[in-house]
C-alpha positions as CSV (number, residue, x, y, z in Angstrom):
1,X,100.5,97.2,54.7
2,X,104.3,96.7,54.3
3,X,105.8,97.2,50.8
4,X,106.5,93.8,48.5
5,X,110.3,93.5,47.6
6,X,111.2,91.4,44.6
7,X,113.7,90.1,47.1
8,X,110.6,88.3,49.2
9,X,110.1,86.1,45.8
10,X,112.0,83.4,44.6
11,X,110.6,83.9,40.9
12,X,107.0,85.8,40.6
13,X,104.4,87.5,42.5
14,X,101.5,85.1,41.0
15,X,98.6,87.0,40.0
16,X,96.1,86.7,42.0
17,X,98.1,87.9,45.2
18,X,99.3,90.8,43.0
19,X,95.2,92.0,42.2
20,X,94.5,91.2,45.9
21,X,97.3,93.8,47.0
22,X,96.8,96.5,44.5
23,X,93.1,96.4,45.1
24,X,93.9,96.8,49.1
25,X,96.2,99.7,47.6
26,X,93.0,101.3,45.7
27,X,90.5,100.7,48.5
28,X,93.4,103.0,50.8
29,X,93.8,105.5,47.8
30,X,90.6,106.1,47.1
31,X,89.6,107.2,50.9
32,X,92.2,109.9,50.8
33,X,90.7,113.4,51.5
34,X,93.4,114.9,49.1
35,X,96.2,113.3,46.2
36,X,98.8,116.5,47.0
37,X,102.1,115.0,48.1
38,X,102.3,113.8,52.1
39,X,103.7,111.2,53.8
40,X,100.6,109.2,53.5
41,X,100.5,109.6,50.0
42,X,103.6,109.0,48.9
43,X,103.8,105.7,51.2
44,X,100.9,104.4,49.5
45,X,101.8,105.2,45.7
46,X,105.5,104.3,46.2
47,X,104.2,100.7,47.6
48,X,102.2,100.8,44.3
49,X,104.7,101.7,41.9
50,X,106.9,99.1,44.2
51,X,104.3,96.1,44.0
52,X,103.5,96.9,40.0
53,X,107.5,96.7,39.2
54,X,107.8,93.2,40.8
55,X,107.9,90.0,38.0
56,X,104.5,89.0,37.0
57,X,103.0,87.3,33.8
58,X,99.7,89.0,34.4
59,X,97.6,90.5,31.4
60,X,95.2,93.3,32.5
61,X,92.3,92.2,29.3
62,X,92.1,88.9,31.3
63,X,90.8,90.8,34.5
64,X,86.7,90.8,34.6
65,X,84.7,94.0,34.1
66,X,84.8,94.8,37.8
67,X,88.4,95.0,37.9
68,X,88.8,96.5,34.6
69,X,87.0,99.5,35.8
70,X,88.4,100.0,39.0
71,X,91.9,99.4,37.3
72,X,90.8,102.0,34.9
73,X,90.1,104.6,38.6
74,X,93.3,103.7,39.9
75,X,95.5,104.9,36.7
76,X,93.4,108.0,37.0
77,X,94.4,108.5,40.4
78,X,97.8,108.1,39.8
79,X,98.2,110.9,37.3
80,X,96.3,112.8,39.3
81,X,98.8,112.0,41.9
82,X,101.6,113.0,39.6
83,X,100.6,115.9,38.5
84,X,100.0,117.6,41.2
85,X,103.8,115.9,42.3
86,X,105.3,117.8,39.4
87,X,103.5,121.1,40.1
88,X,104.2,121.0,43.7
89,X,108.2,120.2,42.7
90,X,108.3,122.7,39.6
91,X,107.0,125.3,41.4
92,X,109.9,125.0,44.3
93,X,112.0,124.5,41.8
94,X,111.2,127.0,39.2
95,X,112.1,129.7,42.4
96,X,115.5,128.6,42.6
97,X,118.4,130.9,41.1
98,X,119.4,128.2,38.9
99,X,116.3,126.2,38.2
100,X,117.7,123.8,35.3
101,X,120.5,122.6,37.8
102,X,118.1,121.4,40.6
103,X,115.7,119.0,38.1
104,X,117.5,116.2,40.5
105,X,115.2,117.7,43.0
106,X,112.3,115.8,41.9
107,X,112.1,112.3,43.4
108,X,112.1,110.2,40.3
109,X,114.2,112.2,38.2
110,X,116.5,109.3,37.9
111,X,113.7,107.2,36.5
112,X,113.3,110.1,33.8
113,X,117.1,109.7,33.0
114,X,116.9,106.6,32.8
115,X,113.6,105.7,30.9
116,X,114.7,109.5,28.7
117,X,118.4,107.7,27.6
118,X,116.5,104.3,26.7
119,X,113.9,106.4,24.2
120,X,117.2,107.9,22.8
121,X,119.2,104.5,22.2
122,X,116.3,103.1,20.7
123,X,115.8,106.3,18.4
124,X,119.4,105.9,17.3
125,X,119.4,101.8,16.7
126,X,116.2,103.1,14.1
127,X,118.3,105.6,12.5
128,X,117.2,108.7,14.3
129,X,120.2,110.1,15.3
130,X,119.9,114.0,14.5
131,X,116.6,115.2,14.4
132,X,116.0,118.9,13.9
133,X,112.4,119.4,14.8
134,X,111.0,117.1,18.1
135,X,107.9,117.7,19.9
136,X,106.6,115.8,22.9
137,X,103.3,116.2,24.2
138,X,101.8,115.9,27.6
139,X,104.8,117.4,28.6
140,X,103.6,118.8,32.1
141,X,105.4,121.4,34.3
142,X,108.5,118.7,34.7
143,X,108.9,118.0,31.4
144,X,111.8,115.9,32.4
145,X,112.0,113.8,29.2
146,X,112.4,116.9,26.9
147,X,115.6,118.5,29.7
148,X,117.6,114.8,29.6
149,X,117.2,114.4,25.7
150,X,118.0,118.3,24.6
151,X,120.5,118.4,27.4
152,X,122.0,115.4,26.9
153,X,121.4,114.0,23.6
154,X,119.9,116.4,21.1
155,X,122.0,119.5,21.8
156,X,120.3,121.1,18.4
157,X,117.4,119.8,18.2
158,X,114.2,121.6,18.4
159,X,111.5,121.2,21.1
160,X,107.9,122.2,21.0
161,X,106.2,120.6,24.3
162,X,102.6,120.6,24.2
163,X,100.3,120.5,27.3
164,X,96.2,121.6,27.7
165,X,97.0,123.1,31.0
166,X,99.0,127.1,30.7
167,X,99.9,126.5,34.6
168,X,101.7,123.3,33.7
169,X,103.6,125.6,31.1
170,X,104.2,128.5,32.9
171,X,106.2,126.5,35.0
172,X,108.2,124.7,32.7
173,X,109.0,128.1,30.7
174,X,110.5,129.3,33.9
175,X,112.6,126.2,34.9
176,X,113.8,126.5,31.2
177,X,114.4,130.4,31.5
178,X,117.1,129.8,33.8
179,X,119.2,128.2,30.9
180,X,119.4,130.6,27.9
181,X,120.5,128.4,25.1
182,X,118.1,125.8,26.4
183,X,115.6,128.7,26.1
184,X,115.8,129.2,22.2
185,X,115.3,125.7,21.5
186,X,112.2,124.5,24.4
187,X,108.8,126.4,23.3
188,X,105.9,125.0,25.2
189,X,102.1,125.5,23.8
190,X,99.1,125.6,25.4
191,X,96.7,123.0,23.5
192,X,94.9,119.7,23.3
193,X,96.6,117.5,20.7
194,X,93.8,117.5,18.6
195,X,93.4,120.4,18.0
196,X,97.1,120.3,16.7
197,X,96.7,119.5,12.3
198,X,99.3,121.0,10.2
199,X,102.1,121.5,12.8
200,X,102.4,117.8,13.2
201,X,103.8,117.7,9.7
202,X,106.7,119.8,11.0
203,X,108.4,117.2,13.2
204,X,111.1,114.7,12.6
205,X,110.0,112.7,15.8
206,X,106.9,112.7,17.9
207,X,106.9,111.4,21.8
208,X,103.4,110.8,22.9
209,X,103.1,110.8,27.1
210,X,101.4,107.8,28.5
211,X,98.3,109.6,29.9
212,X,97.5,111.9,27.0
213,X,94.6,109.5,26.2
214,X,93.5,107.8,29.7
215,X,91.3,105.5,28.1
216,X,91.3,103.0,25.0
217,X,89.2,105.1,23.1
218,X,91.0,108.7,23.6
219,X,94.5,106.8,23.1
220,X,92.8,106.1,19.6
221,X,91.5,109.6,18.9
222,X,94.9,110.6,19.5
223,X,96.7,107.8,18.2
224,X,94.7,108.6,14.7
225,X,94.9,112.6,15.0
226,X,98.9,112.4,15.0
227,X,98.7,110.0,12.3
228,X,96.9,112.1,9.6
229,X,98.7,115.0,10.1
230,X,102.6,114.3,11.1
231,X,104.7,113.7,7.7
232,X,105.3,110.8,6.0
233,X,108.4,108.7,7.1
234,X,107.7,110.5,10.6
235,X,108.7,108.8,13.3
236,X,106.0,108.3,16.7
237,X,107.4,107.5,20.2
238,X,104.6,106.0,22.3
239,X,104.6,105.3,25.9
240,X,102.9,102.1,26.8
241,X,103.0,99.2,29.7
242,X,103.4,95.5,30.3
243,X,101.7,93.1,32.6
244,X,101.2,94.7,36.3
245,X,102.4,98.1,35.1
246,X,99.3,98.1,33.6
247,X,97.6,99.3,36.7
248,X,99.4,102.5,36.7
249,X,99.1,103.7,33.0
250,X,97.3,103.0,30.1
251,X,98.3,99.9,27.6
252,X,98.8,101.0,24.1
253,X,98.3,97.3,21.8
254,X,100.3,96.9,18.1
255,X,96.4,96.7,16.8
256,X,95.8,100.4,18.1
257,X,98.8,101.2,16.0
258,X,96.4,101.5,12.8
259,X,98.3,102.5,9.7
260,X,101.4,102.5,11.7
261,X,104.9,100.5,10.2
262,X,106.3,99.5,13.8
263,X,109.8,99.7,14.1
264,X,110.5,98.4,17.8
265,X,109.2,97.4,21.1
266,X,110.9,97.8,24.2
267,X,109.8,96.5,27.6
268,X,111.8,97.0,31.2
269,X,112.2,94.7,33.9
270,X,113.7,97.2,36.6
271,X,112.1,100.1,38.4
272,X,111.4,102.1,34.8
273,X,107.4,101.6,34.5
274,X,107.2,102.6,30.7
275,X,107.5,100.4,27.7
276,X,108.9,102.2,24.5
277,X,106.8,101.4,20.9
278,X,108.6,103.1,18.3
279,X,106.5,103.3,14.9
280,X,106.7,105.0,11.9
281,X,104.3,106.9,9.2
282,X,105.0,105.2,6.1
283,X,106.0,107.0,3.0
284,X,103.2,106.5,0.6
């Protein structure tokens, strides 16, 4: 299937055409023997991302149940493929002499830089200038957001990165170990966020990766646990998606952010996939 480009359309892609093409790609991806990086895997997921970042007014809440189930299946496949891609590149980069200088070898590095820059800009806009302690939940083997923020924007901040996969954390540690100064400020904790309690109260700002809580029920539970234990006045940055991007990642609705004060919401219209929702735990 040829990749549909924005230039192919005068305004936006009709919802029914988008859904039809996404379902064709879902069928092809579902038949793959492996989601490990390969020419075929990379081509299919590139087509999917290009398609889902086109202008489209679709609201996935309006999809029938059968398509909702396929959408959830596709999000899981995307998450698995993303994890395998990160593992492959993290394993490779960790072996280079100065790994921290080779982060740009990761195919979507520029997108992460853009997203981290956007997130930092939104934090500053809302008064979060120099946080002392930051947690990133769902950091993975390529903790690019933490690294970009720590190196470019928050040069005196301590970062705790949480992931339940020790292999991911081990690779991330190897990359960070190539920079002595960064290694002092960046730790990796192997733990499910649902098991992290009082420790959450130590952070000025917490980032929640898009793939933490793959469905609404789990996402709401994670948000509830973070809210319960984070400190009053603390900031939580939640990644979500809007429109056709909801075929790639889970959506976080405002109504699911119970007990939080919403400070800012940003929906990208370029190649950056994730929306940014900034909330604060009220001070009582």
